[in-house]
All heavy atoms as an XYZ file, in Angstrom:
679
protein
N      -2.295     -7.876      8.302
C      -1.957     -6.629      8.699
C      -2.543     -6.382     10.069
O      -2.040     -5.996     11.058
C      -2.364     -5.493      7.683
C      -2.366     -4.161      8.420
C      -3.317     -3.424      8.685
C      -1.219     -3.397      8.705
N      -2.935     -2.102      9.273
C      -1.635     -2.228      9.378
C       0.116     -3.513      8.649
C      -0.707     -1.163      9.779
C       0.988     -2.590      9.080
C       0.539     -1.330      9.683
N      -3.885     -6.596     10.128
C      -4.709     -6.385     11.447
C      -4.049     -7.127     12.634
O      -4.009     -6.696     13.703
C      -6.156     -6.718     11.124
C      -6.926     -6.462     12.342
C      -8.390     -6.786     12.117
C      -9.274     -6.683     13.292
N     -10.596     -7.071     13.001
N      -3.556     -8.353     12.357
C      -3.037     -9.246     13.363
C      -1.469     -8.971     13.641
O      -0.954     -9.482     14.520
C      -3.151    -10.716     13.046
C      -4.706    -11.111     13.036
O      -5.603    -10.570     13.800
N      -5.013    -12.049     12.093
N      -1.022     -7.994     12.945
C       0.439     -7.549     13.166
C       1.394     -8.492     12.588
O       2.666     -8.458     13.036
N       1.104     -9.317     11.625
C       1.937    -10.305     11.132
C       2.642     -9.761      9.760
O       2.447    -10.264      8.697
C       1.217    -11.619     10.721
C       2.208    -12.844     10.636
O       3.402    -12.482     10.461
O       1.735    -13.946     10.627
N       3.414     -8.749     10.036
C       4.136     -8.058      8.918
C       4.952     -9.136      8.129
O       5.154     -9.002      6.871
C       5.007     -6.833      9.368
C       4.146     -5.763      9.894
O       2.837     -5.664      9.833
O       4.735     -4.871     10.573
N       5.675     -9.936      8.863
C       6.637    -10.869      8.241
C       5.830    -11.770      7.241
O       6.344    -12.028      6.166
C       7.191    -11.808      9.247
C       8.391    -11.133      9.999
C       9.599    -11.072      9.039
C      10.658    -10.356      9.900
N      11.651     -9.653      9.010
N       4.589    -12.262      7.566
C       3.904    -13.060      6.701
C       3.492    -12.266      5.423
O       3.486    -12.830      4.293
C       2.638    -13.572      7.384
C       2.009    -14.621      6.590
C       0.934    -15.577      7.468
C       1.074    -16.872      7.062
N       1.499    -17.862      7.989
N       3.194    -11.028      5.644
C       2.810    -10.212      4.396
C       3.977    -10.014      3.473
O       3.913    -10.117      2.286
C       2.146     -8.827      4.999
C       0.831     -9.071      5.626
C       1.977     -7.920      3.564
C       0.404     -7.847      6.330
N       5.128     -9.769      4.132
C       6.386     -9.579      3.333
C       6.758    -10.838      2.606
O       7.138    -10.809      1.479
C       7.505     -9.096      4.413
C       7.424     -7.666      4.690
C       8.488     -7.170      5.503
O       9.714     -7.324      4.989
O       8.379     -6.581      6.648
N       6.627    -12.021      3.316
C       6.919    -13.278      2.762
C       6.118    -13.370      1.430
O       6.473    -13.831      0.449
C       6.787    -14.479      3.658
C       7.869    -14.560      4.735
C       7.407    -15.638      5.818
O       6.492    -16.460      5.436
O       8.081    -15.630      6.840
N       4.767    -13.116      1.579
C       3.773    -13.361      0.492
C       4.141    -12.326     -0.634
O       4.163    -12.774     -1.886
C       2.420    -13.107      1.024
C       1.353    -13.194     -0.060
C       0.982    -14.511     -0.533
C       0.792    -12.013     -0.681
C       0.046    -14.558     -1.646
C      -0.216    -12.228     -1.619
C      -0.492    -13.483     -2.134
N       4.406    -11.045     -0.271
C       4.762    -10.067     -1.212
C       6.034    -10.351     -1.920
O       6.223    -10.114     -3.122
C       4.931     -8.783     -0.523
O       3.702     -8.449      0.221
C       5.211     -7.614     -1.476
N       6.956    -11.016     -1.342
C       8.352    -11.313     -1.927
C       8.371    -12.599     -2.631
O       9.415    -13.006     -3.089
C       9.399    -11.149     -0.871
C       9.671     -9.817     -0.464
O       9.649     -8.926     -1.270
N       9.788     -9.575      0.790
N       7.186    -13.331     -2.846
C       7.228    -14.566     -3.594
C       7.540    -14.086     -4.987
O       7.096    -13.294     -5.576
C       5.875    -15.282     -3.584
C       5.562    -15.762     -2.240
C       4.243    -16.513     -2.269
O       3.395    -16.289     -3.180
N       3.863    -17.196     -1.146
N       8.526    -14.769     -5.599
C       8.975    -14.575     -6.885
C      10.180    -13.678     -6.951
O      10.736    -13.293     -8.058
N      10.682    -13.409     -5.801
C      11.968    -12.491     -5.720
C      13.201    -13.065     -6.372
O      14.131    -12.411     -6.646
C      12.214    -12.024     -4.254
O      12.489    -13.161     -3.527
N      13.077    -14.363     -6.639
C      14.173    -15.022     -7.319
C      14.212    -14.795     -8.785
O      15.321    -15.062     -9.469
C      14.208    -16.542     -7.048
C      12.947    -17.203     -7.524
O      11.878    -16.454     -7.473
O      12.951    -18.366     -7.860
N      13.214    -14.152     -9.330
C      13.160    -13.854    -10.771
C      13.862    -12.500    -11.136
O      13.723    -11.640    -10.166
C      11.681    -13.730    -11.122
C      10.738    -14.971    -10.759
C      10.895    -16.093    -11.811
C       9.931    -17.129    -11.676
N      10.220    -18.204    -10.769
N      14.500    -12.367    -12.167
C      15.277    -11.236    -12.377
C      14.351     -9.908    -12.586
O      14.783     -8.809    -12.368
C      16.120    -11.428    -13.692
C      15.426    -11.560    -15.015
C      16.432    -11.554    -16.043
C      15.640    -11.542    -17.500
N      16.531    -11.532    -18.616
N      13.132    -10.120    -13.039
C      12.216     -8.910    -13.205
C      11.596     -8.514    -11.885
O      10.911     -7.498    -11.976
C      11.132     -9.381    -14.292
C      11.582     -9.867    -15.553
C      11.870    -11.410    -15.623
O      11.579    -12.011    -14.629
O      12.354    -11.757    -16.710
N      11.862     -9.294    -10.859
C      11.058     -8.957     -9.554
C      11.293     -7.564     -9.140
O      10.471     -6.839     -8.782
C      11.422    -10.053     -8.506
C      10.748     -9.723     -7.231
C       9.425    -10.136     -6.970
C      11.424     -9.089     -6.214
C       8.818     -9.987     -5.901
C      10.637     -8.834     -5.037
C       9.439     -9.317     -4.807
N      12.538     -7.149     -9.123
C      12.955     -5.847     -8.674
C      12.350     -4.778     -9.406
O      11.800     -3.788     -8.851
C      14.519     -5.630     -8.521
N      12.322     -4.860    -10.740
C      11.581     -3.810    -11.554
C      10.112     -3.747    -11.395
O       9.556     -2.772    -11.337
C      11.976     -4.270    -13.143
C      13.353     -4.030    -13.511
C      13.566     -4.448    -14.910
O      12.830     -5.407    -15.354
N      14.509     -3.857    -15.582
N       9.541     -4.910    -11.143
C       8.076     -5.063    -10.996
C       7.710     -4.334     -9.682
O       6.857     -3.507     -9.544
C       7.539     -6.510    -11.105
C       6.123     -6.441    -10.604
C       7.688     -6.989    -12.447
N       8.480     -4.687     -8.661
C       8.211     -4.220     -7.303
C       8.427     -2.646     -7.262
O       7.763     -1.852     -6.645
C       9.091     -4.817     -6.238
C       8.569     -6.236     -5.855
S       6.911     -6.191     -5.084
C       7.233     -5.538     -3.490
N       9.454     -2.251     -8.040
C       9.685     -0.728     -8.125
C       8.518      0.018     -8.563
O       8.106      0.942     -8.054
C      10.918     -0.434     -8.835
C      11.405      0.905     -8.844
C      11.950      1.347     -7.445
O      12.547      0.457     -6.689
O      11.818      2.545     -7.258
N       8.034     -0.466     -9.771
C       6.828      0.181    -10.318
C       5.330     -0.110     -9.634
O       4.729      0.880     -9.454
C       6.618     -0.322    -11.891
C       7.603      0.215    -12.717
C       7.418     -0.065    -14.137
C       8.507      0.549    -15.111
N       8.253      0.269    -16.448
N       5.225     -1.289     -9.289
C       3.927     -1.691     -8.805
C       3.711     -1.318     -7.325
O       2.611     -1.021     -6.824
C       3.660     -3.146     -8.918
C       3.022     -3.707    -10.205
C       2.921     -5.173    -10.180
C       1.759     -3.052    -10.557
N       4.842     -1.366     -6.583
C       4.750     -1.073     -5.098
C       5.387      0.251     -4.626
O       4.734      1.141     -4.178
C       5.244     -2.288     -4.439
C       4.624     -2.479     -3.072
O       3.541     -2.247     -2.937
N       5.420     -3.126     -2.085
N       6.738      0.299     -4.817
C       7.460      1.403     -4.209
C       7.140      2.808     -4.737
O       7.016      3.774     -4.045
C       8.913      1.148     -4.350
C       9.356     -0.227     -3.610
C      10.210     -1.089     -4.240
C       8.687     -0.546     -2.339
C      10.580     -2.326     -3.602
C       9.072     -1.685     -1.787
C       9.930     -2.648     -2.484
O      10.233     -3.865     -1.907
N       7.182      2.852     -6.159
C       6.863      4.230     -6.737
C       5.339      4.547     -6.358
O       5.126      5.731     -6.103
C       6.955      4.112     -8.317
C       8.456      4.069     -8.657
C       9.247      5.309     -8.311
C      10.679      5.121     -8.747
N      11.462      6.261     -8.190
N       4.417      3.636     -6.425
C       3.090      3.897     -6.015
C       2.957      4.355     -4.548
O       2.165      5.239     -4.207
C       2.214      2.646     -6.410
C       1.986      2.495     -7.794
C       1.295      1.199     -8.140
N      -0.054      1.225     -7.723
C      -0.748      0.172     -7.418
N      -0.328     -1.166     -7.581
N      -2.028      0.247     -7.075
N       3.759      3.680     -3.709
C       3.789      4.144     -2.380
C       4.134      5.602     -2.216
O       3.521      6.307     -1.330
C       4.803      3.311     -1.486
C       4.326      1.811     -1.328
O       3.221      1.488     -1.544
N       5.281      0.975     -0.821
N       5.111      6.030     -2.864
C       5.536      7.402     -2.829
C       4.471      8.412     -3.193
O       4.145      9.397     -2.616
C       6.794      7.620     -3.595
C       7.936      6.916     -3.130
C       9.197      6.942     -4.103
O       9.136      7.537     -5.072
O      10.192      6.079     -3.814
N       3.757      7.920     -4.441
C       2.521      8.822     -4.870
C       1.511      8.780     -3.869
O       0.820      9.825     -3.654
C       2.174      8.362     -6.221
C       3.202      8.557     -7.276
C       2.744      8.083     -8.653
C       3.672      8.348     -9.676
N       3.357      7.895    -11.064
N       1.134      7.629     -3.316
C       0.038      7.472     -2.307
C       0.326      8.366     -1.128
O      -0.470      8.980     -0.479
C      -0.235      6.044     -2.079
C      -1.053      5.345     -3.090
S      -1.506      3.730     -2.657
C      -0.063      2.629     -2.960
N       1.699      8.303     -0.781
C       1.991      9.126      0.558
C       1.680     10.569      0.380
O       1.233     11.118      1.315
C       3.537      8.823      0.778
C       4.045      9.591      1.981
C       3.408      9.107      3.259
C       5.552      9.435      2.097
N       2.006     11.057     -0.756
C       1.722     12.492     -1.047
C       0.395     12.713     -0.836
O      -0.134     13.714     -0.171
C       2.191     12.947     -2.498
C       1.713     14.266     -2.811
C       3.832     12.809     -2.616
N      -0.641     11.967     -1.422
C      -1.942     12.093     -1.351
C      -2.517     11.931      0.084
O      -3.310     12.750      0.578
C      -2.681     11.118     -2.188
C      -4.221     11.397     -2.370
C      -4.419     12.692     -3.057
C      -5.995     12.904     -3.343
N      -6.142     14.245     -3.818
N      -1.990     10.841      0.880
C      -2.358     10.633      2.270
C      -1.906     11.857      3.080
O      -2.666     12.283      3.925
C      -1.707      9.410      2.741
C      -2.318      8.136      2.088
C      -1.859      9.255      4.098
C      -1.602      6.901      2.270
N      -0.751     12.500      2.831
C      -0.330     13.661      3.598
C      -1.224     14.849      3.356
O      -1.494     15.633      4.252
C       1.103     13.935      3.289
C       2.120     13.010      3.903
C       3.473     13.440      3.645
O       3.921     13.647      2.329
O       4.207     13.444      4.634
N      -1.700     14.936      2.102
C      -2.616     16.006      1.845
C      -3.949     15.848      2.615
O      -4.459     16.812      3.229
C      -3.106     16.007      0.329
C      -1.955     16.532     -0.566
O      -1.058     17.248      0.063
O      -2.025     16.388     -1.770
N      -4.356     14.550      2.758
C      -5.574     14.289      3.607
C      -5.261     14.622      4.984
O      -6.210     15.253      5.685
C      -5.896     12.794      3.473
C      -6.480     12.338      2.157
C      -6.204     10.991      1.760
C      -7.234     13.157      1.301
C      -6.797     10.506      0.592
C      -7.714     12.724      0.187
C      -7.467     11.328     -0.250
O      -7.961     10.949     -1.545
N      -4.195     14.254      5.484
C      -3.854     14.606      6.892
C      -3.762     16.054      7.197
O      -4.185     16.462      8.245
C      -2.485     13.837      7.365
C      -2.726     12.312      7.361
C      -1.191     11.766      7.499
C      -3.361     11.795      8.414
N      -3.322     16.843      6.279
C      -3.161     18.190      6.462
C      -4.534     18.863      6.569
O      -4.665     20.023      7.050
C      -2.241     18.863      5.458
C      -0.911     18.507      5.517
C      -0.154     18.968      4.393
C       1.302     18.455      4.462
N       2.116     18.841      3.209
N      -5.583     18.363      5.913
C      -6.850     18.929      5.872
C      -7.711     18.825      7.233
O      -8.543     19.438      7.321
C      -7.707     18.296      4.751
O      -8.091     16.931      5.208
N      -7.134     17.932      8.192
C      -7.797     17.751      9.415
C      -9.234     17.287      9.268
O     -10.069     17.452     10.107
C      -7.915     19.054     10.396
C      -6.469     19.445     10.594
C      -5.820     20.521     10.051
C      -5.750     18.621     11.630
C      -4.433     20.817     10.344
C      -4.504     19.087     12.035
C      -3.859     20.205     11.311
N      -9.594     16.667      8.160
C     -10.827     16.070      7.940
C     -10.741     14.517      8.201
O      -9.574     14.054      8.238
C     -11.547     16.337      6.528
C     -11.776     17.790      6.310
C     -12.379     17.900      4.868
C     -12.608     19.378      4.520
N     -13.028     19.479      3.196
N     -11.789     13.704      8.162
C     -11.730     12.244      8.249
C     -11.813     11.737      6.850
O     -12.788     12.031      6.096
C     -12.782     11.785      9.175
O     -12.699     12.466     10.418
C     -12.655     10.268      9.347
N     -10.894     10.774      6.582
C     -10.801     10.115      5.378
C     -10.671      8.606      5.614
O      -9.995      8.274      6.678
C      -9.718     10.519      4.407
C      -9.832     11.919      3.959
C      -9.475     13.007      4.663
C     -10.554     12.087      2.599
C      -9.560     14.268      4.082
C     -10.665     13.483      2.182
C     -10.132     14.464      2.916
O     -10.378     15.795      2.472
N     -11.192      7.753      4.718
C     -10.921      6.326      5.010
C     -10.009      5.948      3.617
O     -10.425      6.118      2.522
C     -12.231      5.584      4.833
C     -12.193      4.127      4.921
C     -11.943      3.537      6.124
C     -12.371      3.320      3.801
C     -11.766      2.211      6.340
C     -12.221      1.862      4.016
C     -11.985      1.309      5.226
N      -8.719      5.503      3.953
C      -7.845      5.335      2.883
C      -7.626      3.656      2.822
O      -7.382      3.053      3.686
C      -6.534      5.909      3.142
C      -5.551      5.624      2.010
C      -6.677      7.405      3.162
N      -7.748      3.197      1.626
C      -7.667      1.815      1.453
C      -6.623      1.548      0.519
O      -6.488      2.010     -0.571
C      -9.019      1.165      0.928
C      -8.705     -0.345      0.572
C     -10.140      1.329      1.874
N      -5.549      0.624      0.943
C      -4.454      0.297      0.025
C      -4.229     -1.306      0.315
O      -4.704     -1.828      1.317
C      -3.128      1.045      0.389
C      -3.377      2.497      0.175
C      -2.682      0.673      1.834
N      -3.742     -1.993     -0.630
C      -3.277     -3.342     -0.486
C      -2.268     -3.556      0.593
O      -1.529     -2.555      0.868
N      -2.368     -4.621      1.270
C      -1.444     -4.953      2.333
C      -0.069     -4.764      2.014
O       0.842     -4.431      2.840
C      -1.728     -6.397      2.932
N       0.467     -5.174      0.824
C       1.828     -5.071      0.372
C       2.364     -3.681      0.432
O       3.426     -3.482      0.643
C       1.957     -5.667     -1.060
N       1.435     -2.720      0.375
C       1.846     -1.257      0.428
C       2.191     -0.848      1.882
O       2.692      0.219      2.012
C       0.772     -0.445     -0.224
C       0.636     -0.648     -1.678
N       1.485     -0.129     -2.679
C      -0.352     -1.341     -2.322
C       1.217     -0.601     -3.760
N       0.064     -1.239     -3.688
N       1.842     -1.613      2.848
C       1.988     -1.329      4.123
C       3.249     -1.705      4.857
O       3.669     -1.080      5.751
C       0.737     -1.735      5.089
C      -0.532     -1.267      4.660
C      -1.684     -1.858      5.444
C      -0.610      0.262      4.652
N       3.950     -2.804      4.308
C       5.031     -3.393      4.992
C       6.381     -3.059      4.182
O       6.247     -2.526      3.196
C       4.936     -4.886      5.110
C       3.738     -5.296      6.038
C       4.692     -5.582      3.658
N       7.393     -3.360      4.794
C       8.815     -3.132      4.209
C       9.262     -1.780      4.475
O       8.444     -0.890      5.016
C       8.652     -3.235      2.546
C      10.009     -3.449      1.991
O      10.622     -2.386      1.670
O      10.553     -4.447      1.678
N      10.546     -1.528      4.327
C      11.114     -0.278      4.688
C      10.702      0.822      3.772
O      10.842      2.111      4.108
C      12.687     -0.325      4.760
C      13.432     -0.740      3.524
C      14.823     -0.855      3.765
C      15.459     -1.280      2.414
N      16.379     -2.383      2.439
N      10.238      0.401      2.596
C       9.733      1.455      1.651
C       8.155      1.420      1.496
O       7.544      1.860      0.608
C      10.303      1.157      0.267
C      11.816      1.448      0.203
C      12.538      1.133     -1.142
N      12.016      2.159     -2.152
C      12.212      1.902     -3.379
N      12.947      0.805     -3.845
N      11.791      2.711     -4.273
N       7.443      0.821      2.505
C       6.081      0.671      2.672
C       5.556      2.057      3.235
O       6.291      2.824      3.754
N       4.314      2.294      2.969
C       3.623      3.655      3.355
C       3.744      3.838      4.933
O       4.067      4.993      5.346
C       2.237      3.511      2.986
C       2.067      3.631      1.508
C       1.462      4.810      3.556
C       0.672      3.373      0.925
N       3.655      2.757      5.746
C       3.726      2.990      7.207
C       5.219      3.582      7.566
O       5.369      4.555      8.277
C       3.519      1.646      7.863
C       2.050      1.199      7.595
C       3.734      1.865      9.372
C       1.003      2.201      7.909
N       6.235      2.914      7.071
C       7.616      3.410      7.356
C       7.877      4.626      6.761
O       8.492      5.517      7.437
C       8.644      2.348      6.960
C       8.822      1.219      7.925
O       8.103      1.132      8.952
O       9.711      0.367      7.644
N       7.374      4.938      5.514
C       7.558      6.260      4.910
C       6.969      7.372      5.798
O       7.612      8.395      5.942
C       7.033      6.262      3.456
C       7.611      5.363      2.420
C       6.875      5.339      1.155
C       9.161      5.739      2.190
N       5.720      7.079      6.164
C       5.206      8.173      7.119
C       5.814      8.246      8.430
O       6.206      9.378      8.968
C       3.659      7.848      7.422
C       2.803      7.933      6.058
C       3.036      8.653      8.416
C       1.430      7.425      6.165
N       6.055      7.100      9.052
C       6.691      7.079     10.420
C       8.148      7.770     10.342
O       8.482      8.502     11.362
C       6.791      5.675     10.986
O       5.501      5.095     10.902
C       7.361      5.655     12.284
N       8.892      7.597      9.306
C      10.307      8.131      9.242
C      10.280      9.600      9.161
O      11.300     10.252      9.359
C      11.006      7.502      8.014
C      11.330      6.052      8.369
O      11.452      5.566      9.457
N      11.606      5.245      7.275
N       9.196     10.126      8.893
C       9.079     11.668      8.706
C       8.950     12.296     10.090
O       9.056     13.390     10.219
C       7.975     12.101      7.925
C       8.189     11.786      6.387
C       7.157     12.292      5.593
C       7.474     12.231      4.119
N       7.140     13.266      3.323
N       8.831     11.399     11.054
C       8.624     11.880     12.535
C       7.439     12.988     12.678
O       7.557     13.773     13.536
C       9.869     12.466     12.935
C      10.949     11.341     13.165
O      10.653     10.255     13.578
N      12.170     11.739     12.784
N       6.517     12.973     11.791
C       5.378     13.825     11.795
C       4.174     13.244     12.335
O       3.294     13.812     12.974
C       5.235     14.378     10.471
O       6.342     14.979      9.935
C       4.210     15.620     10.535
N       3.963     11.948     12.152
C       2.771     11.331     12.399
C       2.986     10.075     13.163
O       4.102      9.487     13.144
C       2.021     10.891     11.118
C       1.694     12.168     10.113
C       2.513     12.199      9.020
C       0.807     12.972     10.524
C       2.291     13.378      8.152
C       0.506     14.224      9.770
C       1.352     14.258      8.455
O       1.123     15.231      7.768
N       1.938      9.601     13.980
C       2.143      8.301     14.852
C       1.042      7.450     14.153
O      -0.065      7.682     13.885
C       1.761      8.618     16.327
O       2.604      9.565     16.790
C       1.937      7.465     17.029
N       1.509      6.066     13.847
C       0.650      5.199     13.216
C       0.290      4.151     14.414
O       1.104      3.741     15.124
C       1.375      4.383     12.133
C       1.905      5.385     11.008
C       0.471      3.342     11.608
C       0.842      6.072     10.432
N      -1.038      3.841     14.437
C      -1.543      2.848     15.423
C      -2.342      1.759     14.680
O      -3.077      2.148     13.875
C      -2.377      3.570     16.507
C      -1.685      4.480     17.472
C      -2.615      5.080     18.495
C      -1.879      6.128     19.316
N      -2.781      6.666     20.281
N      -2.166      0.594     15.130
C      -3.015     -0.527     14.566
C      -4.205     -0.529     15.495
O      -4.147     -0.597     16.772
C      -2.338     -1.763     14.653
C      -1.191     -1.949     13.819
C      -0.605     -3.378     13.816
N       0.762     -3.309     13.377
C       1.159     -4.036     12.279
N       0.262     -4.795     11.669
N       2.284     -3.970     11.856
N      -5.427     -0.746     14.872
C      -6.676     -0.991     15.578
C      -7.248     -2.230     15.315
O      -7.206     -2.750     14.155
C      -7.672      0.141     15.331
C      -7.266      1.421     15.959
C      -6.647      2.393     15.187
C      -7.496      1.690     17.326
C      -6.197      3.580     15.690
C      -7.073      2.932     17.841
C      -6.479      3.869     17.028
O      -5.998      5.080     17.701
């Protein structure tokens, strides 16, 4: 993530995508959790306090990742440091 190699993270995250259970697992372990985490992160952002939020790299990439979910709302700007 830090180096900007989203493709590599996505490749790693999608290992096993040939298995029939993969979509169900990703839905529960990643995508649904992303939606819940986004709600909490937005609460933090609205408070104007400083928070340190840690999530696994798989939660940051993909069109249903936290970064895209936040960015698509056109409310916040995400920067890599």
